[in-house]
N, C-alpha and C positions, 0 to 999 in steps of 0.2 A: 530385397527391399528390406529397409530398416524400419522396425515398429517402434511406436513411441513408448510402450512398455508400461502404461498407466493402468492400475487396477482400480484406482479411486475415481473413476469417471465422474460421479455425480459431484464430488468435490471439485475436481478440476474444471469440469464445466461451469460450475457456478463462479470460480474464479475468472475464467475467461469470458464468461457472459459479462460480467460487470465491467471488467477491463476494456472490453470492444465498445461497450456503451460509451465509456470515458475517451476512449482513443480507439477508433476503429482500425487504424492503421499499425497499432503496437505490435511490437515483437514479444515473445515472451521466451524466456530462458529456463531451460530443465536441466536440473543438476542431481544427480543420482546418488544415492550412498545408503548402504544397510538395507536395501529393499524397498526403499521409500525414495520419491522424487520431490524436490523443492522446485516449485514454478516460481520464477522471479519476473517481475515487470516494473518499468518505469512510467509514473503517471505524469501527465502535463504539467503539473505543478511541482516537479523536481523532488518527487518522493518515491522510494523504491518499496515495493510491496512483495510479500512472499506468502505462498502458503504450501504446505507440506502434504502429499497425499500417497496412498499405497501405489506399491509397483516399482519394479526395478528400474523402470525408465530408459533412455537412450545413452545415458552417461553424462555428456554435456553438450548441449546442443540448444541453438536458438533457431526459432522458427516464428512464422506469422501466427499470432494469436487467432486472429480469424480463421485461418485455414485449419489450425490444430481444432478450434472448437468445432468447425464444419465436419472433420473427420470424426469426432467424439459423438456428434448429434446423429450420426449415421451408422454408429457401432463400429467404425473401421478401426484398424489396427496400425496402419502405416503412418510413418512419420512424414509430415509435410517436408517440402524442399527447404534445406537448411539455410539460414540466413546469418550465420555467426559475425559476419563483420558489421551487421545492425547493432550489436550489443556494444554500447560504449560507457557503460557506467562500472566504476569499481564496486564490490560488494562489502558489506561490513564483515568483521571480523567473526568467526565461528561462534567465539564464547563471548557472552554477554552477561551483564550483571543486572538484575531487577533492583531497582531503588525505590519504587513506590507503587503501591495499589491504587486504583481508582476505579468507581463504579463505572459501568457501562452507560447507565442512564445519564451520569453526569457529562460523559463524551458526547452522547448524543444531544444533550441540552445546549452544549457549547457549540456544536456543529450547526445547530438549527438557529442559535443566536446569531451566528455570522452570516448565515443564509438570509435570515430576515432583515439584517442590517444591509446586506447587498441589495435586497429588493428596495428596500425603503429609500435608500440613498440615491440609486439609479432612477428611482421614479421621480422623488420629489427634490433631488439636489442635496448639497450640504451647505447650510447657512444660507440658503437661497442662491446658492451657485450650482449650475449645472456641472456634473461630474461624470466622466466617462466610466462605463461599467468595468472595464478593464483595469483602469486605476484604482478603482475602490476594492476590486476583487484581490489584486495584487497586496494591498495595503492590509486587507483583512488576513490573507494567507500568512503574511510575514508577522503578524501580531502574535506576542507570545500568549497562548491560551493558559498555560499552566505554569507553574514553577513549584519545583519539588525540591526537598533539601535531604539528602541522604545522611545516614548517621555518621560518615566520614566523606570529606570532600566538599567542594563548593555546592551552589544550587545548580539544579539542571533545568534549563528551559525547554518547554514543550511548545512548538509553534503550531498555530492553527493548521498550517500544512498537514501535520501528521494526523491531528484530529480529523479533518476531512478525509483523509486517505482511510482511516480504519471505519469510518462511518459509511463512505459512499463506496467502499468496496464490500459493504456487507460483513465485515469481520466480528462483529459485535453480536451477529445472530439476527434473525428475522423479527423477534418479538420483543426487542430493547426499544423502549419508546422514551418519550420525554417524562421526566418525574412528574408524578400525580396520576398517570394513567393506569387504570385497573389491568392493563394488560403488561406492564413493565415486567421484566425478569431481573433477578439478581445477578447480573453478569459482572464479572470482575475483570480488568484488563491492569497491565502493568507496565509502568515507564521503566524501559531497560536503557544501558549504555553499554557502548562496546568501542573503546577508543575515543576517537573523535564523534563517533555516531550516537544519536539518540533515536529510540525506537519505542513505538507503543505495540505490546503484544496483547493480543485478543484472542478469543476462543478460537476464531476462524481464519486467523492468519496475522501477520505481523507488518508493521510500516516502519520504515528507516529513513531516516534525515541525516547527512552529514554536516558538522559545523559549516556555515556559510563560507568562513575564511579557509575551508579545507576542501570545498566541493572539487572533485575530479572528473572531467568529462574527457574522454579521448577515444578513437577507433581502437578496436581490440580484434586481433586475429588470433583465434584459438584460445581466447580468455587469458592471457599469460597472467592477469594480476588479480584474478580470482573470481 
């Protein structure tokens, strides 16, 4: 029997719990290196998220996130049935560059503002006209929430998809709140680039999205492309 090899069970459990709330049927890919394991997942709005935890892991394997969460919750050590063919997404390059820092509270504000707009428009319509929730949601997700300009190179656009990913996966931490709250913590996140990918690196994980015209979705057996 192959074990999952994860020692950072609380960290892995937190990642998997958030993931399965957003997508109960999601697969999770475990990639091990240097005594640690990166958990990778694809969110329903086309963003990859990852969190690194302690433990040698199983090497490189994709399993059901819900099944792995159930094993961890009971203190088990077995690796659930492998489902490698369910992983269909390329991964960003291993090396990335930090181009800008941004406060966690600003990211939470941007995420909360988008959620508020979604509620208002779906409840009252837009300019007096009814608008479907999915249409509004997709438009909001495609909105450029931030534009940062590095010291060299052109501007980097950060979509609301990435902002929602770090907020809803809990990557900013449990006490990062909307600015003005007494409970706000000085969390710092970083906008990163890696080739055609743009990411937000936060204290508890990273969200990545490839440029729209470069998106790659394909079946992968034994993960030949990363």
